[in-house]
Biopython code that builds the backbone (N, CA, C, O; Angstrom):
import numpy as np
from Bio.PDB.StructureBuilder import StructureBuilder

atoms = [
    (1, "UNK", "N", (-21.285, 13.782, -18.424)),
    (1, "UNK", "CA", (-22.363, 12.944, -18.909)),
    (1, "UNK", "C", (-22.374, 11.686, -17.983)),
    (1, "UNK", "O", (-21.724, 10.679, -18.262)),
    (2, "UNK", "N", (-23.129, 11.797, -16.897)),
    (2, "UNK", "CA", (-23.211, 10.750, -15.918)),
    (2, "UNK", "C", (-23.678, 9.401, -16.508)),
    (2, "UNK", "O", (-23.201, 8.339, -16.108)),
    (3, "UNK", "N", (-24.607, 9.466, -17.452)),
    (3, "UNK", "CA", (-25.113, 8.199, -17.995)),
    (3, "UNK", "C", (-23.996, 7.394, -18.613)),
    (3, "UNK", "O", (-23.803, 6.226, -18.277)),
    (4, "UNK", "N", (-23.262, 8.011, -19.512)),
    (4, "UNK", "CA", (-22.171, 7.375, -20.191)),
    (4, "UNK", "C", (-21.057, 6.939, -19.174)),
    (4, "UNK", "O", (-20.498, 5.850, -19.305)),
    (5, "UNK", "N", (-20.746, 7.807, -18.161)),
    (5, "UNK", "CA", (-19.766, 7.464, -17.234)),
    (5, "UNK", "C", (-20.235, 6.262, -16.413)),
    (5, "UNK", "O", (-19.428, 5.396, -16.076)),
    (6, "UNK", "N", (-21.495, 6.200, -16.095)),
    (6, "UNK", "CA", (-22.044, 5.054, -15.341)),
    (6, "UNK", "C", (-21.900, 3.749, -16.156)),
    (6, "UNK", "O", (-21.575, 2.713, -15.576)),
    (7, "UNK", "N", (-22.119, 3.770, -17.412)),
    (7, "UNK", "CA", (-22.003, 2.632, -18.225)),
    (7, "UNK", "C", (-20.511, 2.108, -18.270)),
    (7, "UNK", "O", (-20.236, 0.912, -18.181)),
    (8, "UNK", "N", (-19.582, 3.103, -18.415)),
    (8, "UNK", "CA", (-18.173, 2.741, -18.406)),
    (8, "UNK", "C", (-17.775, 2.170, -17.050)),
    (8, "UNK", "O", (-17.035, 1.190, -16.968)),
    (9, "UNK", "N", (-18.272, 2.790, -15.999)),
    (9, "UNK", "CA", (-17.911, 2.339, -14.668)),
    (9, "UNK", "C", (-18.460, 0.920, -14.356)),
    (9, "UNK", "O", (-17.801, 0.103, -13.711)),
    (10, "UNK", "N", (-19.651, 0.678, -14.829)),
    (10, "UNK", "CA", (-20.278, -0.686, -14.699)),
    (10, "UNK", "C", (-19.463, -1.773, -15.443)),
    (10, "UNK", "O", (-19.198, -2.871, -14.954)),
    (11, "UNK", "N", (-19.098, -1.358, -16.666)),
    (11, "UNK", "CA", (-18.302, -2.313, -17.469)),
    (11, "UNK", "C", (-16.929, -2.568, -16.808)),
    (11, "UNK", "O", (-16.448, -3.701, -16.787)),
    (12, "UNK", "N", (-16.288, -1.468, -16.255)),
    (12, "UNK", "CA", (-15.069, -1.668, -15.569)),
    (12, "UNK", "C", (-15.226, -2.594, -14.401)),
    (12, "UNK", "O", (-14.382, -3.466, -14.200)),
    (13, "UNK", "N", (-16.254, -2.446, -13.633)),
    (13, "UNK", "CA", (-16.543, -3.354, -12.541)),
    (13, "UNK", "C", (-16.664, -4.835, -12.968)),
    (13, "UNK", "O", (-16.182, -5.745, -12.293)),
    (14, "UNK", "N", (-17.326, -5.026, -14.110)),
    (14, "UNK", "CA", (-17.394, -6.440, -14.628)),
    (14, "UNK", "C", (-16.006, -6.966, -15.032)),
    (14, "UNK", "O", (-15.661, -8.121, -14.783)),
    (15, "UNK", "N", (-15.246, -6.101, -15.648)),
    (15, "UNK", "CA", (-13.902, -6.535, -16.075)),
    (15, "UNK", "C", (-13.019, -6.822, -14.845)),
    (15, "UNK", "O", (-12.275, -7.801, -14.827)),
    (16, "UNK", "N", (-13.108, -5.987, -13.854)),
    (16, "UNK", "CA", (-12.372, -6.144, -12.586)),
    (16, "UNK", "C", (-12.753, -7.498, -11.953)),
    (16, "UNK", "O", (-11.886, -8.266, -11.534)),
    (17, "UNK", "N", (-14.064, -7.769, -11.895)),
    (17, "UNK", "CA", (-14.516, -9.024, -11.333)),
    (17, "UNK", "C", (-14.025, -10.239, -12.121)),
    (17, "UNK", "O", (-13.857, -11.323, -11.560)),
    (18, "UNK", "N", (-13.797, -10.056, -13.411)),
    (18, "UNK", "CA", (-13.335, -11.133, -14.227)),
    (18, "UNK", "C", (-11.781, -11.215, -14.270)),
    (18, "UNK", "O", (-11.184, -11.989, -15.019)),
    (19, "UNK", "N", (-11.182, -10.368, -13.418)),
    (19, "UNK", "CA", (-9.706, -10.374, -13.351)),
    (19, "UNK", "C", (-8.939, -9.706, -14.494)),
    (19, "UNK", "O", (-7.735, -9.886, -14.673)),
    (20, "UNK", "N", (-9.719, -8.913, -15.266)),
    (20, "UNK", "CA", (-9.078, -8.204, -16.408)),
    (20, "UNK", "C", (-8.759, -6.775, -15.934)),
    (20, "UNK", "O", (-9.441, -5.829, -16.328)),
    (21, "UNK", "N", (-7.733, -6.616, -15.096)),
    (21, "UNK", "CA", (-7.494, -5.395, -14.419)),
    (21, "UNK", "C", (-7.001, -4.252, -15.384)),
    (21, "UNK", "O", (-7.377, -3.093, -15.209)),
    (22, "UNK", "N", (-6.200, -4.588, -16.347)),
    (22, "UNK", "CA", (-5.764, -3.549, -17.288)),
    (22, "UNK", "C", (-6.966, -2.996, -18.076)),
    (22, "UNK", "O", (-7.081, -1.782, -18.242)),
    (23, "UNK", "N", (-7.840, -3.850, -18.551)),
    (23, "UNK", "CA", (-9.030, -3.382, -19.273)),
    (23, "UNK", "C", (-9.942, -2.594, -18.375)),
    (23, "UNK", "O", (-10.548, -1.614, -18.809)),
    (24, "UNK", "N", (-10.054, -3.015, -17.091)),
    (24, "UNK", "CA", (-10.902, -2.332, -16.128)),
    (24, "UNK", "C", (-10.377, -0.925, -15.889)),
    (24, "UNK", "O", (-11.156, 0.026, -15.829)),
    (25, "UNK", "N", (-9.096, -0.787, -15.756)),
    (25, "UNK", "CA", (-8.486, 0.559, -15.579)),
    (25, "UNK", "C", (-8.874, 1.432, -16.761)),
    (25, "UNK", "O", (-9.258, 2.587, -16.578)),
    (26, "UNK", "N", (-8.784, 0.929, -17.890)),
    (26, "UNK", "CA", (-9.115, 1.723, -19.114)),
    (26, "UNK", "C", (-10.496, 2.225, -19.113)),
    (26, "UNK", "O", (-10.755, 3.358, -19.517)),
    (27, "UNK", "N", (-11.430, 1.380, -18.653)),
    (27, "UNK", "CA", (-12.827, 1.798, -18.547)),
    (27, "UNK", "C", (-13.128, 2.786, -17.364)),
    (27, "UNK", "O", (-13.947, 3.697, -17.487)),
    (28, "UNK", "N", (-12.451, 2.568, -16.264)),
    (28, "UNK", "CA", (-12.586, 3.542, -15.213)),
    (28, "UNK", "C", (-12.113, 4.915, -15.705)),
    (28, "UNK", "O", (-12.736, 5.935, -15.414)),
    (29, "UNK", "N", (-11.043, 4.925, -16.428)),
    (29, "UNK", "CA", (-10.498, 6.144, -16.992)),
    (29, "UNK", "C", (-11.471, 6.823, -17.976)),
    (29, "UNK", "O", (-11.562, 8.048, -18.048)),
    (30, "UNK", "N", (-12.191, 5.975, -18.727)),
    (30, "UNK", "CA", (-13.191, 6.435, -19.667)),
    (30, "UNK", "C", (-14.373, 7.085, -18.858)),
    (30, "UNK", "O", (-14.928, 8.116, -19.238)),
    (31, "UNK", "N", (-14.698, 6.443, -17.778)),
    (31, "UNK", "CA", (-15.796, 6.951, -16.984)),
    (31, "UNK", "C", (-15.369, 8.333, -16.331)),
    (31, "UNK", "O", (-16.160, 9.269, -16.211)),
    (32, "UNK", "N", (-14.158, 8.369, -15.956)),
    (32, "UNK", "CA", (-13.622, 9.682, -15.336)),
    (32, "UNK", "C", (-13.629, 10.752, -16.431)),
    (32, "UNK", "O", (-14.021, 11.891, -16.176)),
    (33, "UNK", "N", (-13.205, 10.400, -17.634)),
    (33, "UNK", "CA", (-13.175, 11.373, -18.688)),
    (33, "UNK", "C", (-14.614, 11.828, -19.102)),
    (33, "UNK", "O", (-14.813, 12.996, -19.438)),
    (34, "UNK", "N", (-15.558, 10.949, -19.076)),
    (34, "UNK", "CA", (-17.012, 11.246, -19.341)),
    (34, "UNK", "C", (-17.565, 12.159, -18.314)),
    (34, "UNK", "O", (-18.354, 13.046, -18.642)),
    (35, "UNK", "N", (-17.187, 11.983, -17.080)),
    (35, "UNK", "CA", (-17.786, 12.812, -15.917)),
    (35, "UNK", "C", (-16.753, 12.999, -14.896)),
    (35, "UNK", "O", (-16.784, 12.282, -13.896)),
    (36, "UNK", "N", (-15.799, 13.928, -15.048)),
    (36, "UNK", "CA", (-14.653, 14.058, -14.271)),
    (36, "UNK", "C", (-14.968, 14.514, -12.760)),
    (36, "UNK", "O", (-14.102, 14.423, -11.889)),
    (37, "UNK", "N", (-16.200, 14.987, -12.512)),
    (37, "UNK", "CA", (-16.532, 15.365, -11.189)),
    (37, "UNK", "C", (-17.281, 14.321, -10.392)),
    (37, "UNK", "O", (-17.680, 14.590, -9.259)),
    (38, "UNK", "N", (-17.481, 13.161, -10.934)),
    (38, "UNK", "CA", (-18.125, 12.008, -10.260)),
    (38, "UNK", "C", (-17.109, 11.240, -9.533)),
    (38, "UNK", "O", (-16.118, 10.814, -10.128)),
    (39, "UNK", "N", (-17.303, 11.033, -8.245)),
    (39, "UNK", "CA", (-16.209, 10.461, -7.429)),
    (39, "UNK", "C", (-16.229, 8.935, -7.547)),
    (39, "UNK", "O", (-15.191, 8.329, -7.280)),
    (40, "UNK", "N", (-17.268, 8.296, -7.905)),
    (40, "UNK", "CA", (-17.330, 6.849, -7.928)),
    (40, "UNK", "C", (-16.290, 6.149, -8.712)),
    (40, "UNK", "O", (-15.664, 5.216, -8.210)),
    (41, "UNK", "N", (-16.065, 6.579, -9.989)),
    (41, "UNK", "CA", (-14.967, 5.793, -10.734)),
    (41, "UNK", "C", (-13.582, 6.073, -10.148)),
    (41, "UNK", "O", (-12.699, 5.217, -10.181)),
    (42, "UNK", "N", (-13.402, 7.308, -9.602)),
    (42, "UNK", "CA", (-12.147, 7.578, -8.932)),
    (42, "UNK", "C", (-11.914, 6.561, -7.808)),
    (42, "UNK", "O", (-10.846, 5.964, -7.675)),
    (43, "UNK", "N", (-12.981, 6.400, -7.004)),
    (43, "UNK", "CA", (-12.870, 5.492, -5.808)),
    (43, "UNK", "C", (-12.651, 4.081, -6.275)),
    (43, "UNK", "O", (-11.800, 3.375, -5.734)),
    (44, "UNK", "N", (-13.420, 3.639, -7.298)),
    (44, "UNK", "CA", (-13.223, 2.266, -7.834)),
    (44, "UNK", "C", (-11.831, 2.024, -8.441)),
    (44, "UNK", "O", (-11.245, 0.949, -8.316)),
    (45, "UNK", "N", (-11.345, 3.056, -9.090)),
    (45, "UNK", "CA", (-9.996, 2.996, -9.636)),
    (45, "UNK", "C", (-8.931, 2.844, -8.544)),
    (45, "UNK", "O", (-7.957, 2.099, -8.653)),
    (46, "UNK", "N", (-9.213, 3.648, -7.437)),
    (46, "UNK", "CA", (-8.323, 3.506, -6.300)),
    (46, "UNK", "C", (-8.337, 2.113, -5.712)),
    (46, "UNK", "O", (-7.285, 1.557, -5.397)),
    (47, "UNK", "N", (-9.541, 1.535, -5.560)),
    (47, "UNK", "CA", (-9.603, 0.146, -5.066)),
    (47, "UNK", "C", (-8.846, -0.887, -5.932)),
    (47, "UNK", "O", (-8.177, -1.792, -5.433)),
    (48, "UNK", "N", (-8.993, -0.698, -7.244)),
    (48, "UNK", "CA", (-8.279, -1.589, -8.198)),
    (48, "UNK", "C", (-6.790, -1.473, -7.995)),
    (48, "UNK", "O", (-6.086, -2.481, -7.940)),
    (49, "UNK", "N", (-6.308, -0.269, -7.885)),
    (49, "UNK", "CA", (-4.908, -0.101, -7.648)),
    (49, "UNK", "C", (-4.391, -0.698, -6.327)),
    (49, "UNK", "O", (-3.262, -1.169, -6.196)),
    (50, "UNK", "N", (-5.355, -0.632, -5.330)),
    (50, "UNK", "CA", (-4.988, -1.232, -4.056)),
    (50, "UNK", "C", (-4.859, -2.742, -4.239)),
    (50, "UNK", "O", (-3.888, -3.334, -3.770)),
    (51, "UNK", "N", (-5.818, -3.372, -4.911)),
    (51, "UNK", "CA", (-5.765, -4.800, -5.168)),
    (51, "UNK", "C", (-4.409, -5.196, -5.894)),
    (51, "UNK", "O", (-3.913, -6.310, -5.720)),
    (52, "UNK", "N", (-3.852, -4.276, -6.683)),
    (52, "UNK", "CA", (-2.644, -4.511, -7.345)),
    (52, "UNK", "C", (-1.432, -4.125, -6.579)),
    (52, "UNK", "O", (-0.314, -4.236, -7.081)),
    (53, "UNK", "N", (-1.630, -3.652, -5.319)),
    (53, "UNK", "CA", (-0.604, -3.202, -4.430)),
    (53, "UNK", "C", (0.145, -1.966, -5.003)),
    (53, "UNK", "O", (1.326, -1.789, -4.705)),
    (54, "UNK", "N", (-0.494, -1.143, -5.787)),
    (54, "UNK", "CA", (0.026, 0.075, -6.278)),
    (54, "UNK", "C", (-0.498, 1.131, -5.341)),
    (54, "UNK", "O", (-1.459, 1.837, -5.648)),
    (55, "UNK", "N", (0.152, 1.234, -4.180)),
    (55, "UNK", "CA", (-0.328, 2.073, -3.087)),
    (55, "UNK", "C", (-0.301, 3.545, -3.447)),
    (55, "UNK", "O", (-1.208, 4.290, -3.077)),
    (56, "UNK", "N", (0.716, 3.969, -4.156)),
    (56, "UNK", "CA", (0.744, 5.426, -4.454)),
    (56, "UNK", "C", (-0.368, 5.822, -5.339)),
    (56, "UNK", "O", (-0.996, 6.844, -5.065)),
    (57, "UNK", "N", (-0.684, 5.089, -6.414)),
    (57, "UNK", "CA", (-1.755, 5.393, -7.299)),
    (57, "UNK", "C", (-3.119, 5.220, -6.594)),
    (57, "UNK", "O", (-4.053, 5.980, -6.849)),
    (58, "UNK", "N", (-3.217, 4.245, -5.735)),
    (58, "UNK", "CA", (-4.497, 4.052, -5.023)),
    (58, "UNK", "C", (-4.740, 5.274, -4.127)),
    (58, "UNK", "O", (-5.867, 5.770, -4.107)),
    (59, "UNK", "N", (-3.800, 5.759, -3.422)),
    (59, "UNK", "CA", (-3.962, 6.909, -2.605)),
    (59, "UNK", "C", (-4.317, 8.127, -3.429)),
    (59, "UNK", "O", (-5.210, 8.895, -3.071)),
    (60, "UNK", "N", (-3.620, 8.297, -4.526)),
    (60, "UNK", "CA", (-3.946, 9.467, -5.380)),
    (60, "UNK", "C", (-5.461, 9.415, -5.835)),
    (60, "UNK", "O", (-6.172, 10.414, -5.728)),
    (61, "UNK", "N", (-5.899, 8.301, -6.310)),
    (61, "UNK", "CA", (-7.253, 8.161, -6.812)),
    (61, "UNK", "C", (-8.254, 8.385, -5.606)),
    (61, "UNK", "O", (-9.269, 9.067, -5.750)),
    (62, "UNK", "N", (-7.939, 7.818, -4.489)),
    (62, "UNK", "CA", (-8.897, 7.956, -3.310)),
    (62, "UNK", "C", (-8.906, 9.330, -2.825)),
    (62, "UNK", "O", (-9.960, 9.820, -2.422)),
    (63, "UNK", "N", (-7.728, 10.046, -2.831)),
    (63, "UNK", "CA", (-7.751, 11.451, -2.419)),
    (63, "UNK", "C", (-8.585, 12.310, -3.379)),
    (63, "UNK", "O", (-9.228, 13.265, -2.943)),
    (64, "UNK", "N", (-8.586, 11.991, -4.646)),
    (64, "UNK", "CA", (-9.385, 12.699, -5.638)),
    (64, "UNK", "C", (-10.870, 12.437, -5.372)),
    (64, "UNK", "O", (-11.699, 13.345, -5.441)),
    (65, "UNK", "N", (-11.188, 11.153, -5.062)),
    (65, "UNK", "CA", (-12.605, 10.851, -4.713)),
    (65, "UNK", "C", (-13.119, 11.609, -3.532)),
    (65, "UNK", "O", (-14.232, 12.135, -3.516)),
    (66, "UNK", "N", (-12.249, 11.645, -2.528)),
    (66, "UNK", "CA", (-12.641, 12.390, -1.321)),
    (66, "UNK", "C", (-12.829, 13.908, -1.575)),
    (66, "UNK", "O", (-13.738, 14.537, -1.033)),
    (67, "UNK", "N", (-11.964, 14.451, -2.393)),
    (67, "UNK", "CA", (-12.072, 15.825, -2.720)),
    (67, "UNK", "C", (-13.399, 16.162, -3.409)),
    (67, "UNK", "O", (-14.030, 17.188, -3.156)),
    (68, "UNK", "N", (-13.778, 15.245, -4.286)),
    (68, "UNK", "CA", (-14.965, 15.453, -5.137)),
    (68, "UNK", "C", (-16.287, 15.266, -4.292)),
    (68, "UNK", "O", (-17.273, 15.989, -4.438)),
    (69, "UNK", "N", (-16.211, 14.294, -3.454)),
    (69, "UNK", "CA", (-17.443, 13.994, -2.693)),
    (69, "UNK", "C", (-17.172, 13.283, -1.366)),
    (69, "UNK", "O", (-17.321, 12.063, -1.295)),
    (70, "UNK", "N", (-16.790, 13.987, -0.340)),
    (70, "UNK", "CA", (-16.423, 13.344, 0.922)),
    (70, "UNK", "C", (-17.497, 12.471, 1.545)),
    (70, "UNK", "O", (-17.180, 11.421, 2.104)),
    (71, "UNK", "N", (-18.743, 12.868, 1.466)),
    (71, "UNK", "CA", (-19.847, 12.079, 2.057)),
    (71, "UNK", "C", (-20.016, 10.726, 1.351)),
    (71, "UNK", "O", (-20.161, 9.692, 2.003)),
    (72, "UNK", "N", (-19.996, 10.746, 0.027)),
    (72, "UNK", "CA", (-20.081, 9.532, -0.731)),
    (72, "UNK", "C", (-18.959, 8.538, -0.400)),
    (72, "UNK", "O", (-19.182, 7.332, -0.299)),
    (73, "UNK", "N", (-17.775, 9.073, -0.238)),
    (73, "UNK", "CA", (-16.640, 8.159, 0.061)),
    (73, "UNK", "C", (-16.805, 7.536, 1.439)),
    (73, "UNK", "O", (-16.497, 6.359, 1.625)),
    (74, "UNK", "N", (-17.295, 8.322, 2.424)),
    (74, "UNK", "CA", (-17.549, 7.763, 3.806)),
    (74, "UNK", "C", (-18.494, 6.572, 3.624)),
    (74, "UNK", "O", (-18.228, 5.495, 4.157)),
    (75, "UNK", "N", (-19.522, 6.735, 2.929)),
    (75, "UNK", "CA", (-20.534, 5.649, 2.689)),
    (75, "UNK", "C", (-19.873, 4.401, 2.065)),
    (75, "UNK", "O", (-20.120, 3.265, 2.470)),
    (76, "UNK", "N", (-19.027, 4.673, 1.069)),
    (76, "UNK", "CA", (-18.304, 3.520, 0.408)),
    (76, "UNK", "C", (-17.373, 2.876, 1.389)),
    (76, "UNK", "O", (-17.241, 1.653, 1.357)),
    (77, "UNK", "N", (-16.717, 3.602, 2.259)),
    (77, "UNK", "CA", (-15.729, 2.994, 3.164)),
    (77, "UNK", "C", (-16.555, 2.159, 4.171)),
    (77, "UNK", "O", (-16.122, 1.066, 4.539)),
    (78, "UNK", "N", (-17.663, 2.613, 4.601)),
    (78, "UNK", "CA", (-18.483, 1.786, 5.517)),
    (78, "UNK", "C", (-18.915, 0.505, 4.834)),
    (78, "UNK", "O", (-18.900, -0.552, 5.465)),
    (79, "UNK", "N", (-19.308, 0.562, 3.542)),
    (79, "UNK", "CA", (-19.691, -0.601, 2.788)),
    (79, "UNK", "C", (-18.650, -1.599, 2.763)),
    (79, "UNK", "O", (-18.887, -2.770, 3.062)),
    (80, "UNK", "N", (-17.375, -1.141, 2.378)),
    (80, "UNK", "CA", (-16.281, -2.038, 2.105)),
    (80, "UNK", "C", (-15.641, -2.562, 3.449)),
    (80, "UNK", "O", (-14.891, -3.537, 3.412)),
    (81, "UNK", "N", (-15.921, -1.947, 4.592)),
    (81, "UNK", "CA", (-15.400, -2.395, 5.842)),
    (81, "UNK", "C", (-16.190, -3.481, 6.551)),
    (81, "UNK", "O", (-15.756, -4.051, 7.552)),
    (82, "UNK", "N", (-17.420, -3.759, 5.971)),
    (82, "UNK", "CA", (-18.275, -4.801, 6.600)),
    (82, "UNK", "C", (-18.066, -6.166, 5.961)),
    (82, "UNK", "O", (-18.699, -7.141, 6.367)),
]
sb = StructureBuilder()
sb.init_structure("model")
sb.init_model(0)
sb.init_chain("A")
sb.init_seg("    ")
for serial, (resi, resn, name, xyz) in enumerate(atoms, 1):
    if name == "N":
        sb.init_residue(resn, " ", resi, " ")
    sb.init_atom(name, np.array(xyz, "f"), 0.0, 1.0, " ", f" {name:<3s}", serial, name[0])
structure = sb.get_structure()
């Protein structure tokens, strides 16, 4: 259910921006549960783990995002590298 997943992902982004990382993780996980084949929350969760220096979990999440949608991840990487 992409609509629900999108709402959870958006809320997680807001929480992340407010520095509420634990709560953001919970909402990214809700987004993943609502739509497990959507790569965006996996990618965002990986970024959050990167910000927390949890490299192993960041890699795991980003590898999952790549597996689900390699083209979308390339676009995200271009966005974040600018």
